[in-house]
ZALUM-578422 format. One record per residue (C-alpha): residue number from 1; x negated, y, z. Coordinates in Angstrom, 1 decimal. Layout:
<pts>
+-----+--------+--------+--------+
: seq :      x :      y :      z :
+-----+--------+--------+--------+
: NUM :      X :      Y :      Z :
...
+-----+--------+--------+--------+
</pts>
This chain:
<pts>
+-----+--------+--------+--------+
: seq :      x :      y :      z :
+-----+--------+--------+--------+
:   1 :  -18.6 :   65.9 :  -92.9 :
:   2 :  -18.4 :   68.7 :  -90.4 :
:   3 :  -14.9 :   67.4 :  -89.5 :
:   4 :  -16.3 :   64.0 :  -88.9 :
:   5 :  -18.9 :   65.3 :  -86.5 :
:   6 :  -16.4 :   67.3 :  -84.7 :
:   7 :  -14.2 :   64.2 :  -84.4 :
:   8 :  -17.1 :   62.1 :  -83.1 :
:   9 :  -18.0 :   64.8 :  -80.6 :
:  10 :  -14.7 :   64.3 :  -78.8 :
:  11 :  -15.3 :   62.5 :  -75.4 :
:  12 :  -12.7 :   59.9 :  -75.9 :
:  13 :  -14.1 :   58.9 :  -79.3 :
:  14 :  -17.7 :   58.7 :  -77.9 :
:  15 :  -16.4 :   56.7 :  -75.0 :
:  16 :  -14.6 :   54.3 :  -77.2 :
:  17 :  -17.6 :   53.9 :  -79.5 :
:  18 :  -19.9 :   53.3 :  -76.5 :
:  19 :  -17.5 :   50.6 :  -75.2 :
:  20 :  -17.2 :   49.0 :  -78.6 :
:  21 :  -21.0 :   49.0 :  -79.1 :
:  22 :  -21.4 :   47.3 :  -75.7 :
:  23 :  -18.9 :   44.6 :  -76.6 :
:  24 :  -20.7 :   44.1 :  -80.0 :
:  25 :  -24.1 :   43.7 :  -78.3 :
:  26 :  -22.6 :   41.3 :  -75.8 :
:  27 :  -21.1 :   39.2 :  -78.6 :
:  28 :  -24.5 :   39.3 :  -80.5 :
:  29 :  -26.3 :   38.0 :  -77.4 :
:  30 :  -23.7 :   35.3 :  -76.9 :
:  31 :  -24.1 :   34.2 :  -80.5 :
:  32 :  -27.9 :   34.1 :  -80.2 :
:  33 :  -27.8 :   32.2 :  -77.0 :
:  34 :  -25.6 :   29.6 :  -78.6 :
:  35 :  -27.8 :   29.4 :  -81.7 :
:  36 :  -31.5 :   29.9 :  -82.0 :
:  37 :  -32.3 :   30.5 :  -78.3 :
:  38 :  -30.5 :   27.2 :  -77.5 :
:  39 :  -32.4 :   25.3 :  -80.1 :
:  40 :  -35.7 :   26.7 :  -78.7 :
:  41 :  -34.7 :   25.6 :  -75.2 :
:  42 :  -34.0 :   22.1 :  -76.3 :
:  43 :  -37.6 :   21.7 :  -77.6 :
:  44 :  -39.0 :   22.0 :  -74.1 :
:  45 :  -39.6 :   19.0 :  -71.9 :
:  46 :  -37.6 :   20.2 :  -68.9 :
:  47 :  -33.8 :   20.7 :  -68.8 :
:  48 :  -34.1 :   23.6 :  -66.4 :
:  49 :  -34.2 :   26.2 :  -69.2 :
:  50 :  -31.2 :   24.6 :  -70.9 :
:  51 :  -29.2 :   24.9 :  -67.7 :
:  52 :  -30.3 :   28.5 :  -67.1 :
:  53 :  -29.1 :   29.4 :  -70.6 :
:  54 :  -25.8 :   27.6 :  -70.1 :
:  55 :  -25.0 :   29.0 :  -66.7 :
:  56 :  -26.2 :   32.6 :  -67.0 :
:  57 :  -25.1 :   33.5 :  -70.5 :
:  58 :  -21.6 :   34.4 :  -69.2 :
:  59 :  -22.8 :   36.8 :  -66.5 :
:  60 :  -25.3 :   38.3 :  -68.9 :
:  61 :  -22.7 :   39.2 :  -71.5 :
:  62 :  -20.3 :   40.4 :  -68.8 :
:  63 :  -23.0 :   42.7 :  -67.3 :
:  64 :  -23.6 :   44.2 :  -70.7 :
:  65 :  -19.8 :   45.0 :  -71.1 :
:  66 :  -19.7 :   46.4 :  -67.5 :
:  67 :  -22.7 :   48.7 :  -68.3 :
:  68 :  -21.0 :   49.9 :  -71.4 :
:  69 :  -17.8 :   50.5 :  -69.5 :
:  70 :  -19.6 :   52.6 :  -66.9 :
:  71 :  -21.3 :   54.6 :  -69.6 :
:  72 :  -18.0 :   55.1 :  -71.4 :
:  73 :  -16.3 :   56.2 :  -68.2 :
:  74 :  -19.1 :   58.7 :  -67.5 :
:  75 :  -18.7 :   60.2 :  -71.0 :
:  76 :  -15.0 :   60.9 :  -70.2 :
:  77 :  -16.1 :   62.9 :  -67.2 :
:  78 :  -13.4 :   61.7 :  -64.9 :
:  79 :  -14.1 :   62.2 :  -61.2 :
:  80 :  -12.4 :   61.6 :  -57.8 :
:  81 :  -11.2 :   58.3 :  -56.4 :
:  82 :  -10.6 :   56.9 :  -59.9 :
:  83 :  -14.4 :   57.1 :  -60.5 :
:  84 :  -15.2 :   55.2 :  -57.3 :
:  85 :  -12.6 :   52.6 :  -58.0 :
:  86 :  -13.7 :   52.1 :  -61.6 :
:  87 :  -17.5 :   51.9 :  -60.8 :
:  88 :  -17.0 :   49.8 :  -57.7 :
:  89 :  -14.6 :   47.4 :  -59.4 :
:  90 :  -16.8 :   47.0 :  -62.5 :
:  91 :  -20.0 :   46.4 :  -60.5 :
:  92 :  -18.1 :   44.0 :  -58.1 :
:  93 :  -16.9 :   42.0 :  -61.1 :
:  94 :  -20.5 :   41.7 :  -62.5 :
:  95 :  -22.0 :   40.8 :  -59.1 :
:  96 :  -19.4 :   38.2 :  -58.4 :
:  97 :  -20.0 :   36.6 :  -61.8 :
:  98 :  -23.7 :   36.4 :  -61.1 :
:  99 :  -23.1 :   35.0 :  -57.6 :
: 100 :  -20.9 :   32.2 :  -58.9 :
: 101 :  -23.5 :   31.4 :  -61.6 :
: 102 :  -26.3 :   31.4 :  -59.1 :
: 103 :  -24.3 :   29.1 :  -56.8 :
: 104 :  -23.7 :   26.7 :  -59.7 :
: 105 :  -27.4 :   26.9 :  -60.5 :
: 106 :  -28.4 :   25.9 :  -57.0 :
: 107 :  -28.2 :   22.2 :  -57.5 :
: 108 :  -30.2 :   22.3 :  -60.8 :
: 109 :  -32.9 :   24.5 :  -59.3 :
: 110 :  -33.3 :   22.4 :  -56.1 :
: 111 :  -33.3 :   19.2 :  -58.2 :
: 112 :  -36.1 :   20.7 :  -60.4 :
: 113 :  -38.2 :   21.6 :  -57.4 :
: 114 :  -38.0 :   17.9 :  -56.2 :
: 115 :  -38.3 :   16.2 :  -59.6 :
: 116 :  -41.3 :   14.9 :  -61.6 :
: 117 :  -41.1 :   17.9 :  -63.9 :
: 118 :  -42.4 :   20.1 :  -61.1 :
: 119 :  -46.0 :   19.2 :  -60.2 :
: 120 :  -45.7 :   20.6 :  -56.6 :
: 121 :  -42.4 :   18.9 :  -55.6 :
: 122 :  -41.9 :   21.0 :  -52.5 :
: 123 :  -38.3 :   19.7 :  -52.1 :
: 124 :  -37.9 :   16.1 :  -50.8 :
: 125 :  -34.6 :   14.2 :  -50.9 :
: 126 :  -34.2 :   14.6 :  -47.1 :
: 127 :  -34.6 :   18.4 :  -47.2 :
: 128 :  -32.4 :   19.0 :  -50.2 :
: 129 :  -29.2 :   19.8 :  -48.1 :
: 130 :  -31.3 :   22.3 :  -46.0 :
: 131 :  -32.7 :   24.1 :  -49.1 :
: 132 :  -29.3 :   24.2 :  -50.7 :
: 133 :  -27.8 :   25.8 :  -47.5 :
: 134 :  -30.5 :   28.4 :  -47.3 :
: 135 :  -30.4 :   29.2 :  -51.0 :
: 136 :  -26.6 :   29.6 :  -51.1 :
: 137 :  -26.6 :   31.7 :  -47.9 :
: 138 :  -29.2 :   34.1 :  -49.4 :
: 139 :  -27.2 :   34.3 :  -52.7 :
: 140 :  -23.9 :   35.2 :  -50.9 :
: 141 :  -25.7 :   37.7 :  -48.6 :
: 142 :  -27.3 :   39.6 :  -51.5 :
: 143 :  -24.0 :   39.6 :  -53.4 :
: 144 :  -22.2 :   41.1 :  -50.4 :
: 145 :  -24.9 :   43.7 :  -50.0 :
: 146 :  -24.7 :   44.9 :  -53.6 :
: 147 :  -20.9 :   44.9 :  -53.6 :
: 148 :  -20.9 :   47.1 :  -50.5 :
: 149 :  -23.4 :   49.5 :  -52.1 :
: 150 :  -21.3 :   49.6 :  -55.2 :
: 151 :  -18.4 :   51.0 :  -53.2 :
: 152 :  -20.6 :   53.8 :  -51.8 :
: 153 :  -20.8 :   52.5 :  -48.2 :
: 154 :  -23.8 :   53.4 :  -46.1 :
: 155 :  -25.5 :   50.2 :  -44.8 :
: 156 :  -28.2 :   52.0 :  -42.6 :
: 157 :  -26.2 :   51.7 :  -39.4 :
: 158 :  -25.3 :   48.1 :  -40.2 :
: 159 :  -28.9 :   47.1 :  -40.9 :
: 160 :  -30.1 :   48.8 :  -37.8 :
: 161 :  -27.5 :   47.0 :  -35.7 :
: 162 :  -28.3 :   43.7 :  -37.4 :
: 163 :  -32.1 :   44.2 :  -36.7 :
: 164 :  -31.5 :   44.8 :  -33.0 :
: 165 :  -29.1 :   41.8 :  -32.8 :
: 166 :  -31.7 :   39.7 :  -34.6 :
: 167 :  -34.4 :   40.6 :  -32.2 :
: 168 :  -32.2 :   39.9 :  -29.2 :
: 169 :  -31.0 :   36.5 :  -30.6 :
: 170 :  -34.6 :   35.6 :  -31.5 :
: 171 :  -35.9 :   36.3 :  -28.0 :
: 172 :  -33.0 :   34.5 :  -26.4 :
: 173 :  -33.3 :   31.4 :  -28.6 :
: 174 :  -37.1 :   31.2 :  -29.3 :
: 175 :  -37.3 :   27.6 :  -28.1 :
: 176 :  -34.4 :   26.6 :  -30.3 :
: 177 :  -36.0 :   28.4 :  -33.2 :
: 178 :  -39.3 :   26.6 :  -32.5 :
: 179 :  -37.5 :   23.3 :  -32.6 :
: 180 :  -35.6 :   24.2 :  -35.8 :
: 181 :  -38.8 :   25.3 :  -37.6 :
: 182 :  -40.7 :   22.3 :  -36.4 :
: 183 :  -37.9 :   20.1 :  -37.6 :
: 184 :  -38.0 :   21.6 :  -41.1 :
: 185 :  -41.8 :   21.0 :  -41.3 :
: 186 :  -41.4 :   17.4 :  -40.0 :
: 187 :  -38.7 :   16.6 :  -42.6 :
: 188 :  -40.6 :   18.3 :  -45.4 :
: 189 :  -44.1 :   16.9 :  -44.5 :
: 190 :  -42.8 :   13.4 :  -43.6 :
: 191 :  -45.6 :   12.3 :  -41.2 :
: 192 :  -43.3 :    9.5 :  -40.2 :
: 193 :  -39.9 :    8.2 :  -41.3 :
: 194 :  -36.9 :    6.4 :  -39.7 :
: 195 :  -38.0 :    2.9 :  -38.8 :
: 196 :  -41.7 :    3.7 :  -38.2 :
: 197 :  -43.3 :    2.7 :  -34.9 :
: 198 :  -45.2 :    5.7 :  -33.5 :
: 199 :  -47.2 :    6.5 :  -30.4 :
: 200 :  -47.5 :   10.0 :  -29.0 :
: 201 :  -50.4 :   11.4 :  -27.1 :
: 202 :  -48.4 :   11.5 :  -23.9 :
: 203 :  -48.0 :    7.7 :  -24.1 :
: 204 :  -44.4 :    7.6 :  -25.4 :
: 205 :  -44.0 :    5.0 :  -28.1 :
: 206 :  -41.2 :    3.4 :  -30.0 :
: 207 :  -39.4 :    3.0 :  -33.3 :
: 208 :  -38.0 :    6.2 :  -34.9 :
: 209 :  -34.2 :    6.0 :  -35.0 :
: 210 :  -33.3 :    9.6 :  -35.9 :
: 211 :  -35.0 :   12.7 :  -37.3 :
: 212 :  -32.9 :   15.8 :  -36.9 :
: 213 :  -33.4 :   19.6 :  -37.1 :
: 214 :  -33.6 :   20.0 :  -33.3 :
: 215 :  -35.1 :   16.7 :  -32.0 :
: 216 :  -36.5 :   13.3 :  -32.9 :
: 217 :  -35.3 :   10.1 :  -31.2 :
: 218 :  -37.3 :    7.0 :  -30.4 :
: 219 :  -36.2 :    3.6 :  -29.3 :
: 220 :  -38.8 :    2.2 :  -26.9 :
: 221 :  -39.7 :   -1.5 :  -26.5 :
: 222 :  -37.6 :   -1.4 :  -23.3 :
: 223 :  -34.5 :   -0.4 :  -25.4 :
: 224 :  -34.5 :    3.1 :  -23.9 :
: 225 :  -33.8 :    6.0 :  -26.2 :
: 226 :  -36.2 :    8.9 :  -25.8 :
: 227 :  -35.1 :   12.3 :  -27.3 :
: 228 :  -38.1 :   14.5 :  -28.0 :
: 229 :  -37.8 :   18.2 :  -29.1 :
: 230 :  -39.3 :   18.8 :  -32.5 :
: 231 :  -41.5 :   21.6 :  -31.1 :
: 232 :  -43.2 :   18.9 :  -28.9 :
: 233 :  -43.5 :   16.5 :  -31.9 :
: 234 :  -45.0 :   19.3 :  -34.0 :
: 235 :  -47.7 :   20.0 :  -31.4 :
: 236 :  -48.5 :   16.3 :  -30.6 :
: 237 :  -51.1 :   13.9 :  -32.0 :
: 238 :  -49.0 :   11.1 :  -33.4 :
: 239 :  -50.3 :    7.6 :  -34.3 :
: 240 :  -48.0 :    6.1 :  -36.9 :
: 241 :  -48.6 :    2.4 :  -36.5 :
: 242 :  -46.3 :    1.6 :  -39.4 :
: 243 :  -48.2 :    3.9 :  -41.7 :
: 244 :  -51.0 :    3.0 :  -44.2 :
: 245 :  -50.9 :    0.6 :  -47.1 :
: 246 :  -48.7 :   -1.9 :  -45.2 :
: 247 :  -46.7 :   -2.2 :  -42.0 :
: 248 :  -48.9 :   -4.9 :  -40.5 :
: 249 :  -50.5 :   -3.9 :  -37.2 :
: 250 :  -53.8 :   -5.3 :  -35.8 :
: 251 :  -53.7 :   -6.3 :  -32.2 :
: 252 :  -56.7 :   -7.0 :  -29.9 :
: 253 :  -56.1 :   -9.3 :  -27.0 :
: 254 :  -58.9 :   -9.5 :  -24.4 :
: 255 :  -59.8 :  -12.9 :  -22.9 :
: 256 :  -62.5 :  -13.6 :  -20.2 :
: 257 :  -64.2 :  -16.9 :  -19.4 :
: 258 :  -66.7 :  -17.8 :  -16.7 :
: 259 :  -70.5 :  -17.6 :  -17.2 :
: 260 :  -71.9 :  -20.9 :  -18.2 :
: 261 :  -68.9 :  -21.7 :  -20.6 :
: 262 :  -69.7 :  -23.0 :  -24.1 :
: 263 :  -69.3 :  -20.0 :  -26.3 :
: 264 :  -68.7 :  -22.0 :  -29.5 :
: 265 :  -66.0 :  -24.1 :  -27.8 :
: 266 :  -64.3 :  -21.0 :  -26.4 :
: 267 :  -64.4 :  -19.4 :  -29.8 :
: 268 :  -62.8 :  -22.5 :  -31.4 :
: 269 :  -60.1 :  -22.7 :  -28.8 :
: 270 :  -59.1 :  -19.0 :  -29.2 :
: 271 :  -59.2 :  -19.3 :  -33.0 :
: 272 :  -56.8 :  -22.3 :  -32.9 :
: 273 :  -54.4 :  -20.3 :  -30.6 :
: 274 :  -54.5 :  -17.3 :  -33.0 :
: 275 :  -53.8 :  -19.5 :  -36.1 :
: 276 :  -50.8 :  -21.1 :  -34.5 :
: 277 :  -49.1 :  -17.8 :  -33.5 :
: 278 :  -45.5 :  -17.6 :  -34.8 :
: 279 :  -45.5 :  -13.8 :  -35.4 :
: 280 :  -49.2 :  -13.7 :  -36.5 :
: 281 :  -50.0 :  -13.0 :  -40.1 :
: 282 :  -52.6 :  -15.3 :  -41.5 :
: 283 :  -53.7 :  -12.8 :  -44.2 :
: 284 :  -56.0 :  -11.2 :  -43.2 :
: 285 :  -57.2 :  -14.1 :  -41.1 :
: 286 :  -57.3 :  -13.9 :  -37.3 :
: 287 :  -60.7 :  -13.4 :  -35.8 :
: 288 :  -62.4 :  -14.0 :  -32.4 :
: 289 :  -65.2 :  -11.7 :  -31.3 :
: 290 :  -67.6 :  -12.0 :  -28.3 :
: 291 :  -67.5 :   -8.5 :  -27.1 :
: 292 :  -69.4 :   -8.1 :  -23.8 :
: 293 :  -71.3 :   -9.7 :  -20.9 :
: 294 :  -68.9 :   -8.5 :  -18.2 :
: 295 :  -69.4 :   -8.1 :  -14.5 :
: 296 :  -67.3 :  -11.2 :  -13.8 :
: 297 :  -67.4 :  -13.2 :  -17.0 :
: 298 :  -67.8 :  -13.4 :  -20.8 :
: 299 :  -65.4 :  -11.1 :  -22.6 :
: 300 :  -63.8 :  -12.2 :  -25.8 :
: 301 :  -61.2 :  -10.5 :  -28.0 :
: 302 :  -58.7 :  -12.2 :  -30.3 :
: 303 :  -58.0 :  -10.0 :  -33.3 :
: 304 :  -54.7 :  -10.8 :  -35.0 :
: 305 :  -52.4 :   -9.0 :  -37.5 :
: 306 :  -48.9 :   -8.6 :  -36.3 :
: 307 :  -46.0 :   -8.6 :  -38.8 :
: 308 :  -44.6 :   -5.3 :  -37.4 :
: 309 :  -45.8 :   -3.1 :  -34.6 :
: 310 :  -42.6 :   -3.7 :  -32.6 :
: 311 :  -43.7 :   -7.3 :  -32.2 :
: 312 :  -47.0 :   -6.5 :  -30.6 :
: 313 :  -45.9 :   -7.2 :  -27.0 :
: 314 :  -44.4 :  -10.5 :  -28.0 :
: 315 :  -47.6 :  -11.5 :  -29.7 :
: 316 :  -49.8 :  -10.3 :  -26.8 :
: 317 :  -47.6 :  -12.5 :  -24.4 :
: 318 :  -47.9 :  -15.5 :  -26.7 :
: 319 :  -51.7 :  -15.1 :  -27.2 :
: 320 :  -52.4 :  -14.8 :  -23.4 :
: 321 :  -50.0 :  -17.7 :  -22.5 :
: 322 :  -51.4 :  -20.1 :  -25.1 :
: 323 :  -55.0 :  -19.1 :  -24.4 :
: 324 :  -54.6 :  -19.7 :  -20.7 :
: 325 :  -53.0 :  -23.2 :  -21.3 :
: 326 :  -55.7 :  -24.2 :  -23.8 :
: 327 :  -58.6 :  -23.0 :  -21.7 :
: 328 :  -57.3 :  -24.8 :  -18.6 :
: 329 :  -56.8 :  -28.0 :  -20.6 :
: 330 :  -60.4 :  -27.8 :  -21.8 :
: 331 :  -61.6 :  -27.3 :  -18.2 :
: 332 :  -62.9 :  -23.8 :  -18.9 :
: 333 :  -62.8 :  -21.5 :  -15.9 :
: 334 :  -61.1 :  -18.1 :  -16.3 :
: 335 :  -62.9 :  -15.8 :  -13.9 :
: 336 :  -61.3 :  -13.2 :  -11.7 :
: 337 :  -63.1 :  -10.0 :  -10.5 :
: 338 :  -65.1 :  -10.7 :   -7.4 :
: 339 :  -67.6 :   -8.9 :   -5.3 :
: 340 :  -70.3 :  -10.3 :   -2.9 :
: 341 :  -70.6 :   -8.4 :    0.3 :
: 342 :  -73.9 :   -8.9 :    2.3 :
: 343 :  -73.7 :   -7.8 :    5.9 :
: 344 :  -77.0 :   -6.9 :    7.5 :
: 345 :  -77.4 :   -6.0 :   11.1 :
: 346 :  -79.1 :   -2.6 :   11.6 :
: 347 :  -81.2 :   -2.2 :   14.7 :
: 348 :  -80.0 :    0.4 :   17.2 :
: 349 :  -82.0 :    3.6 :   17.8 :
: 350 :  -82.9 :    2.6 :   21.4 :
: 351 :  -84.3 :   -0.7 :   20.2 :
: 352 :  -86.4 :    1.0 :   17.6 :
+-----+--------+--------+--------+
</pts>
């Protein structure tokens, strides 16, 4: 018995037993992950845990073997360059395996954040490529960081230089960063989409043709493309005329007639014009409203629903043209602004 303990006390024997024990533990975990743990994962509603088990069981077992190898090597007491090479190589192998698994897991994770299994759904289809890029960049950056540490390199100077460079780049490109961040929020929040007709608080309006990371493009009714930085879009009040339960857009067309005109007759004429409009939706029905007793005439408004906001100027032109023709045919006067000027002679001071 004493001879057995003496034999087990030898470094190379203890090292071999440690390595063998690590391999056995890794194999045991592998068997469990393929058996009972896998059956438990299949009972859940989501497939994310199944994918986690499938992708990361390899790196997990390899990490256990690497830890056992490092412990076995330490038992041998070998020093010098061989120690650095063995430790760095083993850790690098483990880190690379985790990095590859994490990169393969990226698609499944991003899909889960944008699927119905996740109640928050913070990832939209349009933002999926952006999140994938950020995720993979972070994974590779962390992997490189840990690999450099494994080889005993001091990163303090590198991190300090990177911090100074980051501050300089941030100050030099703050406008670009503002556009970039605003673009991310616009894509993620989706206040409008390509094809929507929007109006900005500065008066610019048009159909959205492109939503990018740096800028958003509008095609105006004059067929002029306007490129607006996303930082401006993010700080603007935007009216999305294509938003809401449907894309129809209500248009109000003012029409004025002279005092003394028959209100019921005018209302009937304007309603007939509205109902005959080619681009006017009949559901909801058009309406005519008597709005105001104006300075120069009676002010009416034709309320119609336009099929799409982009057609509003065509409908306005049609409503005004047909209203003018119909009112002229009915001998109803359309007033124009006028002002009566009364000239009164003021007596001179000498005559007073």
